[in-house]
C-alpha positions in Angstrom: -46.9 -29.5 -42.5 -47.9 -29.2 -38.9 -47.2 -26.6 -36.2 -44.9 -29.1 -34.5 -42.4 -28.9 -37.3 -41.8 -25.3 -36.6 -41.4 -25.9 -32.8 -38.6 -28.4 -33.1 -35.9 -25.9 -34.2 -36.8 -23.6 -31.3 -36.6 -26.6 -29.0 -33.1 -27.3 -30.3 -32.1 -23.7 -29.8 -33.2 -23.4 -26.2 -30.2 -25.3 -24.6 -27.7 -23.1 -26.6 -29.5 -20.0 -25.4 -29.4 -21.3 -21.8 -25.7 -22.0 -22.0 -25.0 -18.5 -23.4 -27.1 -16.9 -20.7 -25.3 -19.0 -18.0 -21.9 -18.1 -19.3 -22.8 -14.4 -19.3 -24.1 -14.6 -15.8 -21.0 -16.5 -14.7 -18.7 -13.8 -16.1 -20.7 -10.8 -14.7 -21.1 -12.2 -11.1 -17.5 -11.7 -10.0 -17.5 -8.2 -11.5 -20.7 -7.3 -9.5 -19.1 -8.8 -6.4 -15.9 -6.8 -6.9 -18.0 -3.6 -7.5 -19.9 -4.2 -4.2 -16.6 -4.7 -2.4 -15.0 -1.6 -3.8 -18.2 0.4 -2.9 -18.1 -0.9 0.7 -14.4 0.1 1.0 -15.1 3.6 -0.3 -18.1 4.0 2.0 -16.2 2.8 5.1 -12.8 4.3 4.1 -12.7 6.8 7.1 -13.5 4.0 9.5 -10.9 1.7 8.0 -8.3 4.5 8.0 -9.0 5.2 11.7 -8.6 1.5 12.6 -5.4 1.3 10.7 -4.0 4.4 12.4 -5.0 3.1 15.8 -3.2 -0.2 15.1 -0.1 1.7 14.0 -0.1 3.8 17.1 -0.6 0.7 19.3 2.2 -1.3 17.8 4.7 1.6 17.1 4.2 4.2 19.9 5.5 7.7 19.4 8.8 8.5 20.9 9.1 10.9 23.8 10.5 14.4 23.3 13.9 13.4 24.8 14.2 10.4 22.6 13.4 12.4 19.5 16.0 15.1 20.4 18.6 12.4 21.1 17.8 10.7 17.7 18.2 14.1 16.0 21.6 14.7 17.6 22.8 11.2 16.7 21.8 11.7 13.1 23.8 15.0 13.1 26.8 13.2 14.5 26.5 10.5 11.8 26.2 13.1 9.1 29.4 14.9 10.4 31.3 11.6 10.5 30.2 10.8 6.9 31.3 14.2 5.7 34.7 13.8 7.5 35.2 10.4 5.8 34.4 12.0 2.4 37.0 14.8 3.0 39.7 12.8 4.7 41.5 12.0 1.4 41.5 15.6 0.0 41.4 17.9 3.1 42.6 16.1 6.2 42.6 19.2 8.4 38.9 19.9 7.5 38.1 16.2 8.2 39.7 16.5 11.6 37.7 19.6 12.4 34.5 17.8 11.4 35.4 14.8 13.6 36.1 17.3 16.5 32.7 18.8 16.0 31.1 15.4 16.0 32.8 14.4 19.2 31.6 17.5 21.2 29.2 17.0 24.0 26.3 19.5 23.9 
């Protein structure tokens, strides 16, 4: 028996080992890339949050004080009208009072 007889089984096992190593690397590469991406997002989170906030302010500017007060009054009027509609079947006098309050100019 020669030394070459022992070497042939190892030579046959090398492609199998290479394919297993290649498959392992192919499965871990996306996980490493995802880990790097998550790490970058965590490191630059304050910067990204600031950019997002600036974009929101740019596209949806804050309303003026008068506009906010007017929106608040309008929401109150809508609420009174909803309550009046709810009570109109059972307490028509109360519903009329609520509608009267909603129609007031303040």
